[in-house]
N, CA and C atoms as an extended XYZ file, in Angstrom:
186
Properties=species:S:1:pos:R:3:atomname:S:1:resname:S:1:resid:I:1 pbc="F F F"
N       -19.225     -126.588       -3.408 N   MET     1
C       -19.558     -125.800       -4.583 CA  MET     1
C       -19.573     -126.731       -5.801 C   MET     1
N       -20.588     -126.591       -6.620 N   LYS     2
C       -20.694     -127.399       -7.834 CA  LYS     2
C       -19.850     -126.763       -8.930 C   LYS     2
N       -18.959     -127.562       -9.525 N   SER     3
C       -18.017     -127.018      -10.502 CA  SER     3
C       -18.502     -127.111      -11.936 C   SER     3
N       -19.437     -128.031      -12.205 N   GLY     4
C       -19.857     -128.238      -13.586 CA  GLY     4
C       -18.927     -129.148      -14.352 C   GLY     4
N       -17.930     -129.722      -13.652 N   ILE     5
C       -16.982     -130.650      -14.259 CA  ILE     5
C       -17.305     -132.043      -13.735 C   ILE     5
N       -17.416     -132.997      -14.656 N   LEU     6
C       -17.805     -134.354      -14.308 CA  LEU     6
C       -16.689     -135.348      -14.613 C   LEU     6
N       -16.672     -136.444      -13.886 N   THR     7
C       -15.725     -137.535      -14.132 CA  THR     7
C       -16.366     -138.541      -15.096 C   THR     7
N       -15.589     -139.504      -15.545 N   VAL     8
C       -16.108     -140.565      -16.413 CA  VAL     8
C       -17.240     -141.302      -15.693 C   VAL     8
N       -17.029     -141.615      -14.435 N   LYS     9
C       -18.049     -142.334      -13.670 CA  LYS     9
C       -19.352     -141.536      -13.609 C   LYS     9
N       -19.254     -140.245      -13.351 N   GLU    10
C       -20.444     -139.405      -13.259 CA  GLU    10
C       -21.162     -139.297      -14.600 C   GLU    10
N       -20.404     -139.151      -15.681 N   VAL    11
C       -21.013     -139.072      -17.016 CA  VAL    11
C       -21.667     -140.405      -17.371 C   VAL    11
N       -20.996     -141.498      -17.071 N   ALA    12
C       -21.558     -142.823      -17.350 CA  ALA    12
C       -22.877     -143.012      -16.610 C   ALA    12
N       -22.924     -142.621      -15.358 N   GLU    13
C       -24.158     -142.727      -14.578 CA  GLU    13
C       -25.244     -141.816      -15.154 C   GLU    13
N       -24.860     -140.605      -15.502 N   TYR    14
C       -25.801     -139.621      -16.044 CA  TYR    14
C       -26.425     -140.094      -17.354 C   TYR    14
N       -25.590     -140.688      -18.219 N   LEU    15
C       -26.054     -141.154      -19.527 CA  LEU    15
C       -26.543     -142.602      -19.499 C   LEU    15
N       -26.457     -143.238      -18.341 N   LYS    16
C       -26.858     -144.647      -18.190 CA  LYS    16
C       -26.036     -145.536      -19.124 C   LYS    16
N       -24.718     -145.291      -19.121 N   LEU    17
C       -23.775     -146.058      -19.934 CA  LEU    17
C       -22.795     -146.800      -19.041 C   LEU    17
N       -22.164     -147.801      -19.607 N   ASN    18
C       -21.052     -148.455      -18.959 CA  ASN    18
C       -19.863     -147.493      -19.035 C   ASN    18
N       -18.998     -147.515      -18.027 N   GLU    19
C       -17.831     -146.628      -18.052 CA  GLU    19
C       -16.943     -146.899      -19.269 C   GLU    19
N       -16.814     -148.154      -19.682 N   LYS    20
C       -15.996     -148.476      -20.861 CA  LYS    20
C       -16.569     -147.834      -22.115 C   LYS    20
N       -17.882     -147.812      -22.226 N   THR    21
C       -18.530     -147.170      -23.376 CA  THR    21
C       -18.262     -145.676      -23.354 C   THR    21
N       -18.304     -145.087      -22.179 N   THR    22
C       -18.025     -143.659      -22.033 CA  THR    22
C       -16.597     -143.356      -22.470 C   THR    22
N       -15.631     -144.168      -22.025 N   TYR    23
C       -14.238     -143.995      -22.446 CA  TYR    23
C       -14.112     -144.111      -23.962 C   TYR    23
N       -14.752     -145.126      -24.537 N   ARG    24
C       -14.644     -145.359      -25.984 CA  ARG    24
C       -15.210     -144.189      -26.771 C   ARG    24
N       -16.410     -143.737      -26.412 N   LEU    25
C       -17.032     -142.619      -27.128 CA  LEU    25
C       -16.176     -141.354      -27.030 C   LEU    25
N       -15.578     -141.158      -25.876 N   THR    26
C       -14.732     -139.971      -25.683 CA  THR    26
C       -13.450     -140.091      -26.493 C   THR    26
N       -12.805     -141.239      -26.439 N   ALA    27
C       -11.560     -141.455      -27.194 CA  ALA    27
C       -11.786     -141.333      -28.694 C   ALA    27
N       -12.976     -141.727      -29.158 N   GLU    28
C       -13.315     -141.619      -30.584 CA  GLU    28
C       -13.733     -140.202      -30.967 C   GLU    28
N       -13.805     -139.296      -30.005 N   GLY    29
C       -14.192     -137.913      -30.282 CA  GLY    29
C       -15.691     -137.725      -30.439 C   GLY    29
N       -16.475     -138.722      -30.067 N   LYS    30
C       -17.932     -138.629      -30.198 CA  LYS    30
C       -18.578     -137.966      -28.987 C   LYS    30
N       -17.956     -138.058      -27.848 N   LEU    31
C       -18.447     -137.451      -26.614 CA  LEU    31
C       -17.421     -136.401      -26.198 C   LEU    31
N       -17.851     -135.155      -25.982 N   PRO    32
C       -16.892     -134.088      -25.695 CA  PRO    32
C       -16.277     -134.199      -24.298 C   PRO    32
N       -14.965     -134.314      -24.262 N   GLY    33
C       -14.258     -134.380      -22.990 CA  GLY    33
C       -12.841     -133.856      -23.152 C   GLY    33
N       -12.141     -133.749      -22.046 N   PHE    34
C       -10.753     -133.283      -22.076 CA  PHE    34
C        -9.990     -134.008      -20.980 C   PHE    34
N        -8.702     -134.102      -21.162 N   LYS    35
C        -7.873     -134.802      -20.188 CA  LYS    35
C        -7.213     -133.820      -19.231 C   LYS    35
N        -7.193     -134.227      -17.966 N   VAL    36
C        -6.477     -133.491      -16.928 CA  VAL    36
C        -5.563     -134.512      -16.265 C   VAL    36
N        -4.278     -134.381      -16.513 N   GLY    37
C        -3.316     -135.306      -15.927 CA  GLY    37
C        -3.580     -136.759      -16.249 C   GLY    37
N        -4.090     -137.044      -17.431 N   GLY    38
C        -4.335     -138.415      -17.846 CA  GLY    38
C        -5.732     -138.927      -17.543 C   GLY    38
N        -6.545     -138.141      -16.852 N   SER    39
C        -7.922     -138.543      -16.534 CA  SER    39
C        -8.903     -137.699      -17.338 C   SER    39
N        -9.915     -138.354      -17.890 N   TRP    40
C       -10.928     -137.635      -18.646 CA  TRP    40
C       -11.843     -136.851      -17.719 C   TRP    40
N       -12.186     -135.650      -18.159 N   ARG    41
C       -13.146     -134.796      -17.466 CA  ARG    41
C       -14.092     -134.229      -18.517 C   ARG    41
N       -15.273     -133.827      -18.068 N   PHE    42
C       -16.323     -133.360      -18.970 CA  PHE    42
C       -17.001     -132.134      -18.379 C   PHE    42
N       -17.231     -131.154      -19.218 N   ARG    43
C       -18.025     -130.012      -18.771 CA  ARG    43
C       -19.493     -130.414      -18.891 C   ARG    43
N       -20.234     -130.220      -17.825 N   GLU    44
C       -21.640     -130.615      -17.806 CA  GLU    44
C       -22.410     -129.975      -18.956 C   GLU    44
N       -22.138     -128.720      -19.246 N   ILE    45
C       -22.844     -128.028      -20.327 CA  ILE    45
C       -22.552     -128.681      -21.681 C   ILE    45
N       -21.309     -129.149      -21.893 N   ASP    46
C       -20.962     -129.816      -23.156 CA  ASP    46
C       -21.687     -131.149      -23.289 C   ASP    46
N       -21.797     -131.884      -22.191 N   VAL    47
C       -22.513     -133.170      -22.221 CA  VAL    47
C       -23.981     -132.927      -22.542 C   VAL    47
N       -24.577     -131.912      -21.927 N   ASN    48
C       -25.986     -131.602      -22.196 CA  ASN    48
C       -26.200     -131.166      -23.641 C   ASN    48
N       -25.272     -130.405      -24.195 N   ARG    49
C       -25.368     -130.003      -25.609 CA  ARG    49
C       -25.234     -131.221      -26.517 C   ARG    49
N       -24.357     -132.149      -26.147 N   TRP    50
C       -24.178     -133.379      -26.909 CA  TRP    50
C       -25.474     -134.182      -26.927 C   TRP    50
N       -26.153     -134.255      -25.793 N   ILE    51
C       -27.433     -134.966      -25.713 CA  ILE    51
C       -28.443     -134.342      -26.665 C   ILE    51
N       -28.569     -133.031      -26.650 N   VAL    52
C       -29.507     -132.330      -27.536 CA  VAL    52
C       -29.154     -132.607      -28.992 C   VAL    52
N       -27.874     -132.591      -29.312 N   ALA    53
C       -27.444     -132.854      -30.691 CA  ALA    53
C       -27.815     -134.275      -31.116 C   ALA    53
N       -27.766     -135.231      -30.203 N   GLN    54
C       -28.135     -136.612      -30.535 CA  GLN    54
C       -29.609     -136.699      -30.899 C   GLN    54
N       -30.451     -135.939      -30.202 N   PHE    55
C       -31.877     -135.913      -30.533 CA  PHE    55
C       -32.092     -135.333      -31.922 C   PHE    55
N       -31.337     -134.287      -32.265 N   ARG    56
C       -31.464     -133.674      -33.589 CA  ARG    56
C       -31.038     -134.650      -34.671 C   ARG    56
N       -29.971     -135.392      -34.428 N   ILE    57
C       -29.510     -136.382      -35.411 CA  ILE    57
C       -30.568     -137.451      -35.601 C   ILE    57
N       -31.143     -137.951      -34.498 N   ASP    58
C       -32.186     -138.979      -34.581 CA  ASP    58
C       -33.411     -138.472      -35.303 C   ASP    58
N       -33.819     -137.256      -35.040 N   GLU    59
C       -34.998     -136.689      -35.692 CA  GLU    59
C       -34.764     -136.495      -37.185 C   GLU    59
N       -33.528     -136.178      -37.561 N   GLY    60
C       -33.203     -135.982      -38.965 CA  GLY    60
C       -33.205     -137.261      -39.783 C   GLY    60
N       -33.064     -138.392      -39.117 N   SER    61
C       -33.023     -139.659      -39.845 CA  SER    61
C       -34.392     -140.270      -40.028 C   SER    61
N       -35.427     -139.631      -39.489 N   LYS    62
C       -36.792     -140.168      -39.627 CA  LYS    62
C       -37.473     -139.677      -40.873 C   LYS    62
């Protein structure tokens, strides 16, 4: 069953980022995530909303 919850590795692969970059963005509060027992987890819907918001920010700067 698909849970909609992603790990750092899965988010990094999805966003085509290095895992360290994913950790940094999350720790800085730029990428939405939450900790479960010391490990970062991400709701897939939140990551997708974050992606859409990045497009809006980029479009606003043009």
